[in-house]
N, C-alpha and C positions, 0 to 999 in steps of 0.2 A: 705287797712290795715292802721291802725294808727301807723305809724312808731315811733312817739313819745312815745306811750305806750310800744312798744317793747324796745326802747332804755332805758326808765325808768326802765322797768323790768330787763334788762341787768345790769344796774347800781346797782339796789337794790340787785341783786343776788351776786354781788361782794363786798358788803359792808364790809364783814369780812376781806377782803384783803386790808388793809389800805394802803399798799405800792403800790398798783395797781392804775395807773393814770386813773380813770374812765372817767373823762371829755374828755380827749384826745381819749381814746378808744371808747367812744360813737360816737365821730366824725368819727373815722375810720370805725366803724360798719355801720354808716349811709351811708358812701361812698360805702362800700361793698354792702349794700342792694340796693343802687341806680344803681349799675352796674349789679346786678343780675336781670334777667328777667324770672327766672324759678318759681317764686311764682305766681300762678294765683289766681283768686278770691276765689276759693274753699280752696286753701292752706291758703290764708289770713284769711278766716273764722276759719279754724282749729287753726291757730296761735293765733288769738284773744281768742279762747276758752282755749288754753294752758296758755295764760297770766292770764286769770281769774280763772283757775282751782284751786279749794280749796285744792286739794291734792298736788299741786305744783310739778307736774311731771316734767315739764320743768326745774324748779330750781333744784330739786333733781338730775335729770340726768346730768345737766350741771355741778353742783358742784362736783358730783362724778367723772366725766371725768377730771375736772380741778385737783382735788386731786390726781387722778391716775397719771396724767402727772407730777405734782409737786413732787411726790415721787421719780422721776428720779433724782431730784436735791438732792445732798447728805447732805447739811447743810441748816439751816434756812437762813443763809446769802446768799447762792446761790439762794435759792427760792426768797428771797426779791430782789436780784439783777435782777433775771430773770423777775419777775413781773414788775419791773420798766422799763425794757428795751423795745425798739421798737420790738424786736424779741418776747418778752413775750406778748406784746399787740396783735401782729399779731397772735400768737398761741392761745391765749385765744379767740379771735374773730373767728378763724378757728374752734375751739372746739365748740363754741356757735352755729355757723351756721350748723355744722355737727350734733349736737344734735337736733337742730330745724328740719333739714331735716329728720332725722331718726324718730322723733316723728310724723311728718306729714305723712310719709310713713306708720308708724305703725297704725295711725288712719284710713288711707285709707284701709289698710289690714283688720282692724276690721270691717269697714263698708262693705267691700266685703264679708267677712265671714258671716256677719249677712244676707246680701242680698241673697247669694247663699247657705247658710247653711240650710235654710228651704226647699230647693227643694226636 
């Protein structure tokens, strides 16, 4: 998998959150990805397809999850402070990886349904 493409996509998805330190978060995401050994070659192919998806399913799902989480912060100032914080960076990365895993699992399920649905 081209990690740079994934990191660039991650940064682009967060462009509307100007207070979020994207450069630092991309470094943290890269470290998290390096530690993870659970994405195999097939997963990587699905991730590549998700990055290039014209419907932007990865982006829409990720931003929706981020927005749902940010709604827990009561004021705009709390949201901004959270996004700037180390805790906020960690949480956003956690959300991103979770969404990525769920979408990979979803695509496997779709493939299995197609494979065995015709029996």
